LUMBALO-421892 format. One record per residue: residue number from 1; x, y negated, z of N, C-alpha, C, O in turn. Coordinates in Angstrom, 1 decimal, decimal comma. Layout:
// residues N
  num    n_px    n_py    n_pz   ca_px   ca_py   ca_pz    c_px    c_py    c_pz    o_px    o_py    o_pz
  NUM       X       Y       Z       X       Y       Z       X       Y       Z       X       Y       Z
...
This chain:
// residues 75
  num    n_px    n_py    n_pz   ca_px   ca_py   ca_pz    c_px    c_py    c_pz    o_px    o_py    o_pz
    1    91,2   -75,8    92,8    92,1   -76,9    92,6    92,3   -77,2    91,1    92,9   -78,2    90,8
    2    91,9   -76,3    90,3    92,1   -76,5    88,8    91,0   -77,5    88,3    89,9   -77,6    88,8
    3    91,4   -78,1    87,2    90,5   -79,1    86,6    89,6   -78,4    85,6    90,0   -77,3    85,0
    4    88,4   -78,9    85,4    87,5   -78,4    84,4    88,1   -78,7    83,0    88,6   -79,8    82,7
    5    88,2   -77,7    82,1    88,7   -77,9    80,7    87,9   -79,1    80,1    86,7   -79,2    80,2
    6    88,7   -79,9    79,4    88,1   -81,0    78,7    88,7   -81,3    77,4    89,9   -81,1    77,2
    7    87,9   -81,5    76,4    88,4   -81,9    75,0    88,8   -83,3    75,0    88,0   -84,2    75,4
    8    89,9   -83,6    74,4    90,3   -85,0    74,2    90,6   -85,2    72,8    91,4   -84,6    72,2
    9    89,8   -86,1    72,2    90,0   -86,4    70,7    91,2   -87,4    70,6    91,3   -88,3    71,4
   10    92,0   -87,1    69,6    93,2   -88,0    69,4    93,3   -88,2    67,9    92,8   -87,5    67,1
   11    94,0   -89,3    67,6    94,4   -89,7    66,3    95,9   -89,7    66,2    96,5   -90,2    67,2
   12    96,5   -89,2    65,2    97,9   -89,3    65,0    98,1   -90,2    63,7    97,7   -89,8    62,6
   13    98,7   -91,3    64,0    99,0   -92,3    62,9   100,4   -92,4    62,6   101,2   -92,6    63,5
   14   100,8   -92,3    61,3   102,2   -92,5    61,0   102,5   -94,0    61,0   101,8   -94,8    60,5
   15   103,7   -94,3    61,6   104,1   -95,7    61,7   105,1   -96,0    60,6   106,1   -95,3    60,5
   16   104,8   -96,9    59,7   105,7   -97,2    58,6   106,8   -98,2    59,0   106,7   -98,9    60,1
   17   107,7   -98,4    58,1   108,8   -99,4    58,3   109,6   -99,2    59,6   110,0  -100,1    60,2
   18   109,9   -97,9    59,9   110,7   -97,6    61,1   111,9   -96,8    60,5   111,8   -96,1    59,5
   19   113,0   -96,9    61,2   114,3   -96,2    60,8   114,1   -94,7    60,7   114,5   -94,0    59,8
   20   113,4   -94,1    61,8   113,2   -92,7    61,9   111,7   -92,4    61,7   110,8   -93,3    62,0
   21   111,3   -91,2    61,2   109,9   -90,9    61,1   109,2   -91,0    62,4   109,7   -90,5    63,4
   22   108,1   -91,8    62,5   107,5   -92,1    63,8   106,0   -91,9    63,7   105,4   -92,3    62,6
   23   105,4   -91,4    64,7   103,9   -91,3    64,8   103,4   -91,9    66,1   104,1   -91,8    67,1
   24   102,2   -92,4    66,0   101,6   -93,0    67,2   100,4   -92,1    67,6    99,6   -91,7    66,7
   25   100,3   -91,7    68,9    99,2   -90,9    69,3    98,2   -91,8    70,1    98,6   -92,5    71,0
   26    97,0   -91,8    69,6    96,0   -92,7    70,0    94,7   -91,9    70,4    94,3   -91,0    69,8
   27    94,1   -92,3    71,6    92,8   -91,8    72,0    91,8   -92,8    71,4    91,8   -94,0    71,9
   28    91,0   -92,4    70,5    90,1   -93,4    69,9    89,2   -94,2    70,9    88,8   -93,6    71,9
   29    89,1   -95,4    70,6    88,3   -96,4    71,4    88,9   -96,6    72,8    88,2   -97,2    73,7
   30    90,1   -96,1    73,0    90,7   -96,3    74,4    92,1   -97,0    74,2    92,2   -98,2    74,3
   31    93,1   -96,2    73,9    94,4   -96,8    73,9    95,4   -95,9    73,2    95,2   -94,7    73,0
   32    96,6   -96,4    73,0    97,7   -95,6    72,5    98,4   -95,0    73,7    98,6   -95,6    74,7
   33    98,6   -93,7    73,6    99,2   -93,0    74,8   100,7   -92,7    74,6   101,4   -92,4    75,6
   34   101,2   -92,9    73,4   102,6   -92,7    73,2   103,1   -92,7    71,8   102,2   -92,8    70,8
   35   104,4   -92,7    71,6   105,0   -92,7    70,2   105,9   -91,4    70,2   106,5   -91,0    71,2
   36   105,9   -90,8    69,0   106,8   -89,7    68,7   107,7   -90,0    67,6   107,2   -90,5    66,5
   37   109,0   -89,8    67,8   110,0   -90,1    66,8   110,8   -88,8    66,5   111,0   -88,0    67,4
   38   111,1   -88,6    65,2   111,9   -87,4    64,8   113,4   -87,9    64,8   113,8   -88,7    64,0
   39   114,2   -87,3    65,7   115,6   -87,7    65,9   116,4   -86,4    65,9   116,2   -85,5    66,7
   40   117,4   -86,3    65,0   118,3   -85,2    64,9   117,7   -83,8    64,9   118,1   -82,9    65,6
   41   116,6   -83,7    64,2   115,9   -82,4    64,0   115,0   -82,0    65,2   114,4   -81,0    65,1
   42   114,8   -82,9    66,2   113,8   -82,6    67,2   113,0   -83,9    67,4   113,3   -85,0    66,9
   43   111,9   -83,7    68,2   110,9   -84,8    68,3   111,0   -85,4    69,7   111,0   -84,6    70,7
   44   111,0   -86,7    69,8   111,0   -87,4    71,1   109,7   -88,1    71,3   109,4   -89,0    70,6
   45   109,0   -87,7    72,3   107,7   -88,4    72,7   108,0   -89,3    73,8   108,6   -88,9    74,8
   46   107,5   -90,5    73,7   107,7   -91,5    74,7   106,3   -92,0    75,2   105,5   -92,5    74,4
   47   106,0   -91,9    76,5   104,8   -92,3    77,0   104,7   -93,8    77,0   105,7   -94,5    77,3
   48   103,6   -94,4    76,6   103,4   -95,8    76,6   103,4   -96,5    77,9   103,9   -97,5    78,1
   49   102,7   -95,8    78,9   102,5   -96,4    80,2   103,7   -96,6    81,0   104,0   -97,7    81,5
   50   104,6   -95,5    81,1   105,7   -95,7    82,0   107,0   -95,2    81,3   108,0   -95,0    81,9
   51   107,0   -95,1    79,9   108,2   -94,8    79,1   108,9   -93,5    79,5   110,1   -93,4    79,3
   52   108,1   -92,5    79,9   108,7   -91,2    80,2   109,0   -90,6    78,8   108,3   -90,8    77,9
   53   110,1   -89,8    78,8   110,5   -89,2    77,5   110,5   -87,7    77,6   110,9   -87,1    78,6
   54   109,9   -87,1    76,6   109,7   -85,6    76,5   110,3   -85,2    75,1   110,0   -85,9    74,1
   55   111,0   -84,1    75,1   111,6   -83,6    73,8   110,9   -82,3    73,4   110,5   -81,5    74,3
   56   110,7   -82,0    72,1   110,2   -80,8    71,6   110,8   -80,5    70,3   111,4   -81,3    69,7
   57   110,6   -79,2    69,9   111,2   -78,7    68,6   110,2   -78,9    67,4   110,7   -78,9    66,3
   58   108,9   -79,2    67,7   108,0   -79,4    66,5   107,1   -80,6    66,9   107,0   -81,0    68,0
   59   106,5   -81,2    65,8   105,6   -82,3    66,0   104,4   -81,8    66,8   103,9   -82,6    67,7
   60   103,8   -80,7    66,5   102,7   -80,2    67,3   103,0   -80,0    68,8   102,2   -80,4    69,6
   61   104,1   -79,4    69,1   104,5   -79,3    70,5   104,7   -80,6    71,2   104,3   -80,8    72,3
   62   105,2   -81,6    70,5   105,4   -82,9    71,0   104,1   -83,6    71,3   103,9   -84,2    72,3
   63   103,1   -83,4    70,4   101,8   -84,0    70,6   101,2   -83,3    71,9   100,6   -84,0    72,7
   64   101,2   -82,0    71,9   100,7   -81,3    73,1   101,3   -81,7    74,4   100,7   -81,9    75,4
   65   102,7   -81,9    74,4   103,4   -82,3    75,6   102,9   -83,7    76,0   102,7   -83,9    77,2
   66   102,8   -84,6    75,1   102,3   -85,9    75,4   100,9   -85,9    75,9   100,6   -86,7    76,9
   67   100,0   -85,1    75,4    98,6   -85,1    75,9    98,6   -84,5    77,3    97,9   -84,9    78,2
   68    99,4   -83,4    77,5    99,5   -82,8    78,9   100,0   -83,8    79,9    99,5   -83,9    81,0
   69   101,0   -84,6    79,5   101,6   -85,6    80,4   100,5   -86,6    80,7   100,4   -87,1    81,9
   70    99,8   -87,1    79,7    98,8   -88,1    79,9    97,7   -87,6    80,9    97,3   -88,3    81,8
   71    97,2   -86,4    80,7    96,2   -85,8    81,5    96,7   -85,7    83,0    95,9   -86,0    83,9
   72    97,9   -85,3    83,2    98,4   -85,0    84,5    98,8   -86,3    85,2    98,7   -86,4    86,5
   73    99,4   -87,3    84,5   100,0   -88,4    85,2    99,3   -89,8    84,9    99,5   -90,7    85,8
   74    98,6   -89,9    83,8    98,1   -91,3    83,5    96,6   -91,4    83,5    96,1   -92,6    83,7
   75    95,9   -90,4    83,4    94,4   -90,5    83,3    93,8   -91,0    84,5    92,6   -91,1    84,5
């Protein structure tokens, strides 16, 4: 029942002119899978497809959470 491990290439782009530090997580040649904002010392990842929100303590954890969510629910 487990899935075969798969590498997913991503780009992390900083979004300028936002009130809070914000990054866009993009799968090259496909689509944006979400936005990550730093709010009150933690990171909030918002899925693009259905606006699900995930919180993490670091940017790296937030990126990993967003990718995991994408693979499980949106792919």
